[in-house]
C-alpha positions as CSV (number, residue, x, y, z in Angstrom):
1,X,0.0,0.0,0.0
2,X,2.9,2.4,0.8
3,X,4.6,1.7,-2.6
4,X,1.3,2.2,-4.4
5,X,0.7,5.5,-2.7
6,X,4.2,6.7,-3.5
7,X,3.7,5.8,-7.2
8,X,0.5,7.8,-7.3
9,X,2.2,10.8,-5.9
10,X,5.0,10.5,-8.5
11,X,2.5,10.2,-11.3
12,X,0.7,13.3,-10.2
13,X,4.0,15.3,-10.1
14,X,5.0,14.1,-13.5
15,X,1.5,14.9,-14.9
16,X,1.8,18.4,-13.4
17,X,5.2,19.0,-15.0
18,X,3.9,17.9,-18.4
19,X,0.9,20.2,-18.1
20,X,3.1,23.2,-17.2
21,X,5.5,22.3,-20.0
22,X,2.7,22.1,-22.6
23,X,1.1,25.3,-21.4
24,X,4.4,27.2,-21.9
25,X,3.7,27.0,-25.7
26,X,6.9,25.2,-26.6
27,X,5.2,22.2,-28.0
28,X,1.5,23.1,-28.3
29,X,0.2,23.3,-31.9
30,X,-1.7,26.5,-32.7
31,X,-5.4,26.1,-33.0
32,X,-6.9,26.6,-36.4
33,X,-8.8,29.9,-36.6
34,X,-12.2,30.1,-38.3
35,X,-12.9,32.6,-41.1
36,X,-13.5,36.2,-39.9
37,X,-16.2,38.3,-41.5
38,X,-15.1,40.9,-44.0
39,X,-15.2,44.4,-42.4
40,X,-17.8,46.7,-43.8
41,X,-16.6,49.9,-45.4
42,X,-15.7,52.5,-42.8
43,X,-18.4,55.2,-42.5
44,X,-20.8,53.7,-45.0
45,X,-24.4,54.4,-43.9
46,X,-27.0,51.6,-43.7
47,X,-29.9,51.4,-46.0
48,X,-32.2,52.4,-43.2
49,X,-30.0,55.5,-42.5
50,X,-30.0,56.4,-46.2
51,X,-33.8,56.1,-46.4
52,X,-34.4,58.3,-43.4
53,X,-32.1,60.9,-44.9
54,X,-33.5,60.9,-48.4
55,X,-37.2,60.2,-47.8
56,X,-38.0,63.9,-47.0
57,X,-36.7,64.8,-50.6
58,X,-39.0,62.3,-52.3
59,X,-42.5,63.3,-53.5
60,X,-45.6,61.4,-54.6
61,X,-47.0,62.6,-58.0
62,X,-50.6,62.4,-59.2
63,X,-51.4,63.5,-62.8
64,X,-54.9,64.0,-64.2
65,X,-55.1,64.1,-68.0
66,X,-56.5,67.2,-69.8
67,X,-60.3,67.1,-69.9
68,X,-60.6,64.4,-67.4
69,X,-61.2,64.2,-63.6
70,X,-59.9,60.7,-63.1
71,X,-56.3,60.1,-62.1
72,X,-54.4,58.2,-64.8
73,X,-50.8,58.3,-63.7
74,X,-49.0,58.3,-60.4
75,X,-45.3,58.4,-60.0
76,X,-42.4,59.7,-58.0
77,X,-40.2,62.8,-58.0
78,X,-37.2,64.1,-56.0
79,X,-36.5,67.6,-54.8
80,X,-33.2,68.7,-56.2
81,X,-33.0,72.4,-55.2
82,X,-33.7,74.6,-52.3
83,X,-36.4,76.4,-54.4
84,X,-38.4,73.2,-54.4
85,X,-37.6,72.2,-58.0
86,X,-38.5,68.5,-58.6
87,X,-37.0,66.1,-61.1
88,X,-39.2,63.3,-62.4
89,X,-39.8,61.2,-65.5
90,X,-41.6,63.0,-68.3
91,X,-44.0,60.2,-69.1
92,X,-45.4,60.5,-65.5
93,X,-46.7,64.0,-66.3
94,X,-46.9,64.1,-70.1
95,X,-50.3,65.3,-71.3
96,X,-51.6,66.1,-67.8
97,X,-54.1,68.8,-67.3
98,X,-53.3,69.1,-63.6
99,X,-50.5,67.7,-61.5
100,X,-50.2,67.5,-57.7
101,X,-47.4,66.4,-55.4
102,X,-47.6,65.1,-51.9
103,X,-44.5,65.9,-49.7
104,X,-43.1,63.6,-47.1
105,X,-44.7,65.7,-44.3
106,X,-48.1,65.0,-45.8
107,X,-48.7,68.5,-47.3
108,X,-49.5,68.8,-51.0
109,X,-49.2,71.3,-53.8
110,X,-50.1,71.9,-57.4
111,X,-47.1,71.9,-59.7
112,X,-46.4,73.0,-63.2
113,X,-44.0,71.5,-65.7
114,X,-41.1,74.0,-66.0
115,X,-38.8,72.0,-68.3
116,X,-38.8,68.9,-70.4
117,X,-36.4,66.7,-72.5
118,X,-38.4,64.0,-74.4
119,X,-35.1,62.4,-75.6
120,X,-34.2,61.7,-72.0
121,X,-37.7,61.3,-70.6
122,X,-37.0,63.9,-68.0
123,X,-39.2,66.8,-66.7
124,X,-38.8,69.4,-64.0
125,X,-41.7,70.6,-61.9
126,X,-42.1,73.9,-60.1
127,X,-44.5,73.6,-57.1
128,X,-46.9,76.4,-56.2
129,X,-46.3,75.9,-52.5
130,X,-43.5,74.3,-50.5
131,X,-43.4,72.1,-47.4
132,X,-42.5,73.7,-44.1
133,X,-39.0,72.4,-44.5
134,X,-37.5,71.9,-47.9
135,X,-34.9,69.1,-48.0
136,X,-33.1,68.9,-51.4
137,X,-31.5,65.6,-52.2
138,X,-27.7,65.5,-52.2
139,X,-26.6,64.9,-55.8
140,X,-23.7,62.5,-56.6
141,X,-21.5,62.1,-59.6
142,X,-22.8,59.7,-62.2
143,X,-19.3,59.6,-63.9
144,X,-17.9,57.7,-60.9
145,X,-20.3,54.8,-61.1
146,X,-19.1,51.2,-61.7
147,X,-20.8,48.0,-62.5
148,X,-21.3,46.1,-59.2
149,X,-21.8,49.3,-57.1
150,X,-24.6,49.1,-54.5
151,X,-27.7,51.2,-55.3
152,X,-31.0,52.0,-53.6
153,X,-34.3,53.1,-55.2
154,X,-37.0,55.0,-53.4
155,X,-40.4,55.4,-55.0
156,X,-44.1,54.8,-55.0
157,X,-44.6,51.6,-57.0
158,X,-48.3,50.7,-57.5
159,X,-49.2,53.5,-55.1
160,X,-47.2,52.0,-52.2
161,X,-45.6,55.1,-51.0
162,X,-41.9,55.4,-49.9
163,X,-41.0,51.9,-51.0
164,X,-37.3,51.3,-50.7
165,X,-35.4,48.6,-52.6
166,X,-31.7,47.7,-52.9
167,X,-29.5,46.2,-55.6
168,X,-26.5,46.8,-57.7
169,X,-25.6,48.6,-60.9
170,X,-25.8,45.9,-63.6
171,X,-24.6,47.9,-66.6
172,X,-23.8,51.4,-67.8
173,X,-24.5,53.2,-71.1
174,X,-27.6,51.1,-71.8
175,X,-30.3,51.8,-74.4
176,X,-34.0,51.4,-73.7
177,X,-37.2,51.9,-75.7
178,X,-40.4,53.4,-74.3
179,X,-43.9,53.6,-75.6
180,X,-44.5,56.3,-78.2
181,X,-41.4,55.4,-80.2
182,X,-39.1,56.9,-77.6
183,X,-35.5,55.6,-77.7
184,X,-33.3,56.4,-74.7
185,X,-29.6,55.9,-74.4
186,X,-26.8,56.2,-71.9
187,X,-28.8,54.7,-69.1
188,X,-27.8,53.1,-65.8
189,X,-29.1,49.5,-65.7
190,X,-29.8,48.2,-62.1
191,X,-31.6,45.4,-60.4
192,X,-33.2,47.1,-57.4
193,X,-36.9,46.4,-57.8
194,X,-39.0,49.0,-59.4
195,X,-42.6,48.9,-60.8
196,X,-45.1,51.3,-62.3
197,X,-45.2,54.3,-60.0
198,X,-41.5,54.1,-59.3
199,X,-40.7,56.3,-62.4
200,X,-39.2,59.6,-61.6
201,X,-37.8,58.4,-58.2
202,X,-34.1,58.7,-57.2
203,X,-31.5,56.0,-57.7
204,X,-29.0,56.4,-54.9
205,X,-25.4,55.2,-54.4
206,X,-24.1,53.7,-51.2
207,X,-23.5,57.1,-49.7
208,X,-27.1,58.2,-50.2
209,X,-26.4,60.5,-53.1
210,X,-28.8,60.7,-56.0
211,X,-27.0,59.4,-59.0
212,X,-29.9,58.8,-61.3
213,X,-33.6,59.2,-62.0
214,X,-35.6,56.0,-62.6
215,X,-37.4,56.1,-66.0
216,X,-38.0,52.5,-67.2
217,X,-38.0,48.8,-66.7
218,X,-37.6,46.0,-69.1
219,X,-40.0,43.1,-69.6
220,X,-40.1,41.0,-72.7
221,X,-43.7,40.1,-72.1
222,X,-46.8,42.3,-72.2
223,X,-46.8,42.7,-68.5
224,X,-45.5,46.0,-67.3
225,X,-43.8,44.5,-64.2
226,X,-40.3,44.2,-62.9
227,X,-38.2,41.1,-63.8
228,X,-34.8,42.3,-62.6
229,X,-33.9,45.1,-65.1
230,X,-34.5,48.7,-64.4
231,X,-33.1,51.8,-66.0
232,X,-32.2,55.3,-64.8
233,X,-31.0,58.5,-66.4
234,X,-27.7,59.5,-64.9
235,X,-28.2,62.5,-62.7
236,X,-25.8,64.8,-64.7
237,X,-27.9,64.1,-67.8
238,X,-31.2,64.5,-65.9
239,X,-30.1,67.9,-64.5
240,X,-29.1,69.1,-68.0
241,X,-32.2,67.6,-69.6
242,X,-34.5,69.4,-67.1
243,X,-32.9,72.7,-68.0
244,X,-30.9,72.9,-64.8
245,X,-27.4,74.4,-64.7
246,X,-26.4,73.4,-61.2
247,X,-23.5,71.0,-61.1
248,X,-23.9,67.8,-59.2
249,X,-22.7,68.0,-55.6
250,X,-19.6,66.0,-54.8
């Protein structure tokens, strides 16, 4: 019994020494580390933050054709100047006898068309009254866009106000055809979901800057619904088409 007890004590001492030796790091193999998530770009705002910032600049447009009392077209516009000037797609207001916009604060105003460019499907609107606080959108540079860049679209598809969708730029310099034998060119192709009513809304980059005005979607069928291909006029072209001279903000 004495020998057995001594042997136990020796084994305990040896085990302790081996433990201490191993914990010193001289023979322990490093543990395999798992993959770490890629860091997000420093300072990039979230989609929710971009929406909250840009939503006050977006308006809901209702157009009534001449000689009628029934609403035919609804769409979207974006305030681009402190005087309340609104950019939108021309086809949203073309042929209208009366046009009204509803601002983000719930107030509304009659507007008149102050400039058009049918070749780019762009119109500018001048409101009769302004909201209590005018929040112009920050304009970005459409010349700095690249395929694969993140984009966000805000609009009123099918009357669903302030709808926000995300995607990427799928192509640049694209052509597109619209009803009425209108042929557009130099467009931004993107895959953020848009539908009828989204036209005229802002296309935003990952910093929340307006880089385009949504004008069209592509669908090879007779259905006028989104299947993954939308088009926007670059903001520099839209400003020029609407008769504006203000350079995009950087």
